[in-house]
C-alpha positions as CSV (number, residue, x, y, z in Angstrom):
1,M,45.1,247.8,266.4
2,A,42.5,248.9,267.0
3,S,40.9,245.2,265.3
4,A,43.3,244.2,268.4
5,L,40.9,246.5,271.2
6,V,37.9,244.9,269.6
7,Y,39.0,241.9,269.6
8,L,40.0,242.0,273.9
9,F,37.0,244.2,274.9
10,L,34.3,241.2,273.1
11,Y,36.9,238.4,274.7
12,L,38.0,239.0,277.5
13,P,34.7,238.9,279.7
14,L,34.8,236.0,278.3
15,L,37.7,234.2,279.6
16,V,37.0,235.6,282.9
17,V,33.9,233.9,282.8
18,I,35.7,231.0,281.7
19,L,38.1,231.0,283.6
20,Y,35.8,231.8,287.2
21,S,33.6,227.8,286.1
22,F,36.7,226.4,287.7
23,S,37.0,228.2,290.7
24,A,36.1,226.5,293.7
25,T,34.8,229.4,296.0
26,K,31.1,229.9,296.1
27,V,31.7,233.4,295.7
28,N,33.9,235.2,293.4
29,A,37.3,236.3,294.5
30,W,40.8,237.7,293.6
31,P,42.2,235.4,293.1
32,I,40.5,232.8,292.2
33,K,41.3,230.3,295.6
34,G,41.8,226.8,293.7
35,Y,40.2,225.2,291.0
36,T,37.7,222.6,291.1
37,L,35.4,220.3,288.0
38,D,32.4,220.3,291.0
39,W,30.6,222.9,289.1
40,Y,30.5,220.6,285.9
41,R,30.0,217.6,288.5
42,E,27.0,219.2,289.1
43,L,26.2,220.0,285.8
44,M,25.6,216.7,284.8
45,V,23.3,215.6,287.0
46,D,21.3,218.6,287.6
47,R,18.4,217.5,285.0
48,D,16.8,220.7,284.6
49,I,19.8,222.0,283.0
50,L,19.8,219.4,280.8
51,E,17.0,219.6,279.9
52,S,17.2,223.2,278.8
53,I,20.0,222.7,277.4
54,Q,19.0,219.6,275.2
55,L,15.9,222.1,274.0
56,S,18.0,224.7,273.0
57,V,20.3,223.1,271.0
58,L,16.6,221.7,269.6
59,I,16.1,225.6,268.8
60,G,18.9,226.5,267.2
61,L,18.6,223.4,264.5
62,T,15.7,224.6,264.2
63,A,16.4,227.5,263.1
64,A,19.3,226.6,261.1
65,S,17.7,224.4,259.4
66,I,14.6,226.7,258.3
67,A,17.1,229.5,257.4
68,V,18.6,227.1,255.4
69,V,15.6,225.4,253.9
70,L,13.9,229.9,253.1
71,D,17.9,230.4,251.5
72,L,17.9,228.0,249.7
73,A,14.7,228.7,247.8
74,R,15.3,232.4,248.2
75,V,18.2,231.5,245.5
76,M,17.2,229.2,243.5
77,A,14.1,231.9,243.1
78,A,16.8,234.6,242.2
79,N,19.3,232.3,240.0
80,Q,15.5,231.8,237.8
81,S,15.2,235.7,237.2
């Protein structure tokens, strides 16, 4: 029961944000008056946002690659002793 409450606490805000991302109005209101994909269409043509996403993915892949190399070196060193 407690783990279900933790999952609800963690994921409910994410679900609300996703739900509001389809809202047709600029100001969030409950109940949502209409649903649209306009915000996602605008996202696909905004050059600054696309460049930001590309940079975020590049930084994430670089960090993951460095972590894999360092962890591999650590495991190899631990197995030699």
